[in-house]
C-alpha positions as CSV (number, residue, x, y, z in Angstrom):
1,M,-5.5,253.5,63.3
2,I,-4.4,249.7,61.7
3,R,-3.6,251.8,58.9
4,S,-1.9,255.1,60.1
5,F,0.3,252.0,62.4
6,A,1.0,250.2,59.8
7,R,2.6,253.4,57.9
8,I,5.5,253.5,61.0
9,P,7.5,250.7,59.4
10,R,8.0,252.8,56.1
11,I,8.4,255.9,58.1
12,L,11.6,254.4,60.2
13,A,13.0,252.9,57.0
14,A,13.4,255.8,55.2
15,G,14.2,258.2,58.0
16,L,17.4,255.3,58.7
17,A,18.0,255.2,55.1
18,V,18.7,259.3,55.5
19,M,21.0,258.3,58.9
20,V,22.9,256.3,56.2
21,A,23.4,258.8,53.6
22,M,24.6,261.3,55.9
23,V,27.3,258.4,57.4
24,V,28.2,256.9,54.2
25,I,28.7,260.2,52.0
26,P,30.7,262.8,53.7
27,A,30.9,266.5,53.2
28,Y,33.1,267.3,50.3
29,A,35.7,269.6,52.0
30,E,38.3,272.0,48.8
31,T,41.8,271.0,48.6
32,P,43.7,274.1,49.2
33,E,44.4,274.5,44.6
34,E,40.7,274.0,45.0
35,T,40.1,277.1,47.1
36,I,43.2,279.3,46.1
37,T,41.6,279.0,42.5
38,R,37.7,279.9,43.1
39,R,39.1,282.5,45.3
40,L,40.9,284.0,43.3
41,A,38.1,283.6,40.5
42,E,35.5,284.9,42.6
43,T,37.5,288.3,43.7
44,V,39.3,289.1,40.4
45,P,37.7,287.2,37.6
46,S,39.7,288.6,34.4
47,L,42.8,286.7,36.1
48,V,42.8,283.3,34.8
49,V,44.5,280.7,37.3
50,S,46.4,278.3,34.6
51,G,47.4,276.5,38.0
52,V,48.3,276.2,41.4
53,S,51.1,274.2,43.2
54,E,53.3,273.9,46.6
55,S,55.6,276.1,46.5
56,E,58.8,275.2,48.3
57,V,57.9,277.3,51.6
58,P,55.5,275.9,53.5
59,G,52.4,277.2,53.6
60,L,52.7,278.7,51.1
61,Y,51.2,278.1,47.0
62,E,52.6,279.0,43.3
63,V,49.8,280.2,41.5
64,R,50.7,280.2,37.9
65,T,48.4,282.9,35.8
66,N,47.0,283.4,31.8
67,N,49.6,286.1,31.9
68,R,52.3,284.7,32.8
69,E,53.0,285.7,35.9
70,M,53.5,284.0,38.7
71,I,52.0,284.8,42.1
72,Y,52.0,283.1,46.0
73,A,49.0,282.7,48.3
74,T,48.3,281.2,51.2
75,E,46.6,277.8,51.3
76,D,43.3,279.2,52.3
77,G,43.7,281.9,49.9
78,E,43.3,285.2,52.2
79,Y,46.6,286.4,51.3
80,I,48.2,286.7,48.2
81,L,51.4,287.7,47.5
82,A,53.4,289.3,43.8
83,G,56.6,289.8,43.5
84,E,59.9,287.8,43.5
85,L,60.1,285.2,46.0
86,L,63.7,285.3,47.1
87,Q,65.6,282.7,49.2
88,L,68.7,283.7,51.5
89,T,71.0,280.5,51.2
90,D,75.1,280.1,52.1
91,K,76.1,281.1,48.6
92,G,73.9,284.0,48.6
93,I,70.8,284.8,47.1
94,V,68.2,282.7,45.1
95,N,65.4,283.8,43.1
96,V,63.1,280.6,43.8
97,T,60.0,282.3,41.5
98,E,62.5,282.7,38.5
99,R,63.6,278.5,39.1
100,A,60.5,278.0,38.8
101,R,60.3,279.4,35.5
102,A,62.8,278.4,34.5
103,G,61.4,274.7,34.5
104,E,58.1,275.7,33.1
105,R,59.8,277.5,30.5
106,A,62.3,274.3,29.8
107,D,58.7,271.7,30.0
108,T,57.0,274.2,26.8
109,M,60.1,274.4,24.7
110,A,60.7,270.7,25.5
111,E,56.6,270.6,24.7
112,F,57.2,272.2,20.9
113,G,60.0,270.7,20.5
114,D,62.9,272.3,17.7
115,D,60.8,271.2,14.2
116,G,61.1,274.3,11.8
117,V,64.0,275.9,13.7
118,I,67.0,277.4,11.6
119,R,69.7,275.4,12.9
120,Y,73.6,276.4,13.1
121,P,75.2,273.3,14.4
122,A,78.4,272.8,16.5
123,D,81.5,272.7,15.1
124,G,82.8,269.0,15.9
125,E,81.2,268.7,19.3
126,Q,78.2,269.5,20.2
127,K,78.6,270.7,24.3
128,A,76.0,272.9,24.7
129,V,72.4,274.1,22.3
130,V,70.7,277.4,23.0
131,S,67.3,278.4,21.4
132,V,67.6,281.9,20.3
133,F,64.1,284.2,19.6
134,T,65.6,286.6,16.8
135,D,64.5,289.2,14.7
136,I,66.2,289.6,11.4
137,D,66.2,293.6,11.9
138,C,67.5,293.7,16.0
139,P,70.5,295.9,15.9
140,Y,71.6,293.2,19.1
141,C,70.6,289.9,17.3
142,R,72.3,291.0,14.3
143,K,75.7,291.8,16.3
144,L,75.0,287.7,18.1
145,H,74.6,286.4,14.3
146,D,77.9,288.2,13.7
147,E,79.5,285.6,16.1
148,M,78.4,282.8,15.0
149,D,81.1,281.1,13.9
150,R,83.1,281.4,16.9
151,I,80.1,280.5,18.8
152,N,79.8,277.3,16.8
153,E,83.5,276.7,17.3
154,L,83.5,276.4,21.1
155,G,80.7,273.8,21.0
156,I,77.4,275.6,21.0
157,T,74.8,274.6,18.9
158,V,72.2,277.3,18.0
159,D,68.6,277.0,17.1
160,Y,67.1,279.6,15.9
161,Y,63.2,280.5,16.9
162,A,61.3,283.6,14.7
163,F,60.3,286.5,17.0
164,P,59.8,289.4,14.9
165,R,58.9,292.1,17.3
166,S,56.5,293.9,15.3
167,G,54.2,291.2,14.9
168,P,52.5,289.2,12.0
169,G,51.5,291.2,9.4
170,T,54.6,293.2,9.4
171,P,57.8,293.7,7.0
172,S,60.0,292.2,9.9
173,F,57.4,288.8,10.2
174,A,57.4,288.9,6.5
175,K,60.8,288.7,5.6
176,Y,62.1,286.0,8.3
177,E,59.0,284.1,6.5
178,S,61.0,284.7,3.5
179,V,64.3,283.8,4.8
180,W,62.3,280.6,6.2
181,C,60.9,279.4,2.7
182,A,64.6,279.4,1.1
183,D,65.9,276.8,-0.6
184,D,69.2,277.1,1.3
185,Q,67.9,278.7,5.0
186,Q,71.3,279.4,6.3
187,A,72.5,281.6,3.7
188,A,69.2,283.3,3.3
189,M,69.5,284.2,7.1
190,D,72.9,285.3,7.0
191,K,72.2,288.0,3.7
192,A,69.4,289.5,5.5
193,K,71.4,289.5,9.3
194,A,73.8,291.2,7.0
195,G,71.1,294.1,5.6
196,E,71.2,292.4,2.2
197,K,68.0,292.1,0.0
198,I,66.4,288.7,0.1
199,A,64.4,287.1,-2.3
200,D,60.4,287.3,-1.2
201,R,59.0,284.1,-0.6
202,S,56.3,282.0,0.8
203,C,55.4,278.8,1.9
204,D,53.9,276.8,5.0
205,N,55.5,278.2,7.6
206,P,56.1,277.6,11.2
207,V,57.2,281.3,11.9
208,E,53.9,282.5,13.3
209,A,54.0,279.6,15.9
210,Q,57.4,280.0,17.1
211,Y,56.4,284.0,17.9
212,D,53.4,282.7,20.2
213,L,55.5,280.5,21.9
214,G,57.8,283.1,22.4
215,R,55.1,285.3,24.1
216,R,54.1,282.1,25.9
217,V,57.3,282.1,27.8
218,G,58.0,285.3,28.2
219,V,59.9,286.8,25.4
220,T,59.9,290.5,25.3
221,G,63.2,291.2,23.4
222,T,65.9,290.1,21.2
223,P,67.7,288.4,21.4
224,A,66.5,286.4,23.8
225,I,68.7,283.5,24.4
226,V,67.1,280.5,26.1
227,L,69.0,277.9,28.0
228,E,68.4,274.1,28.2
229,D,67.6,274.2,31.9
230,G,64.7,277.0,30.5
231,N,67.1,280.3,32.0
232,V,67.1,283.0,29.6
233,V,70.0,285.1,28.8
234,R,68.7,288.2,27.7
235,G,69.9,290.5,24.7
236,Y,73.5,290.0,23.2
237,V,76.6,288.4,24.9
238,P,80.1,288.2,23.2
239,A,80.7,284.1,22.5
240,E,83.4,283.3,25.2
241,Q,81.2,285.2,27.6
242,L,78.4,282.7,26.7
243,A,80.3,279.6,26.5
244,E,81.1,280.6,30.2
245,G,77.8,281.2,31.3
246,L,77.8,277.4,30.1
247,G,80.8,276.0,31.7
248,L,81.9,275.5,29.0
249,L,85.4,277.8,29.2
């Protein structure tokens, strides 16, 4: 009996320690971002979520995915919206989804930087810089290049990024590498864009890295003109129209 009573204080102490631990350590609660990521992973395992953040609409979250698409989810992850989110304003309809994409695109371009671009600088005062993903063999890329002198006259600097649409290991890809490796890149580009034969050259070059960058920012065709704010002008536009869209005219 004495030994039994002697054990009581230790048992009580252990019980009190458990109670204190229960009081001090609260139950873990998921954030909406974690809940959405978890539920999507459980339901669509092939979909990789690269980021979740609050959208402009209260209670709705932007979900960025591995296929560069943006979807929306409620904070409990129960409802998913796939498509463009549009806002009605006094000035018309605003594509909120594309605005968010533009911000991400601008960040991605800034992180990559402009090392390795083939640059055609503005004449005189530089008023704007555009990043053009180009394919040497693309007819509309050549049409845009034909207007390069006028584009530069309007104060616009053009930074060419490689995007041979046929991909690595193709003649078009090798042609861009030869242009980049030439002693005079501009002269080689001008000649290649005119459909003339250029000397085959090889060297360490950023063509594949720029091509991958284009895919990351959603380039699907050429020319793709990425503006400084991350918005994209897809396809050929005349020099005057480009300058007007940039607010230069």
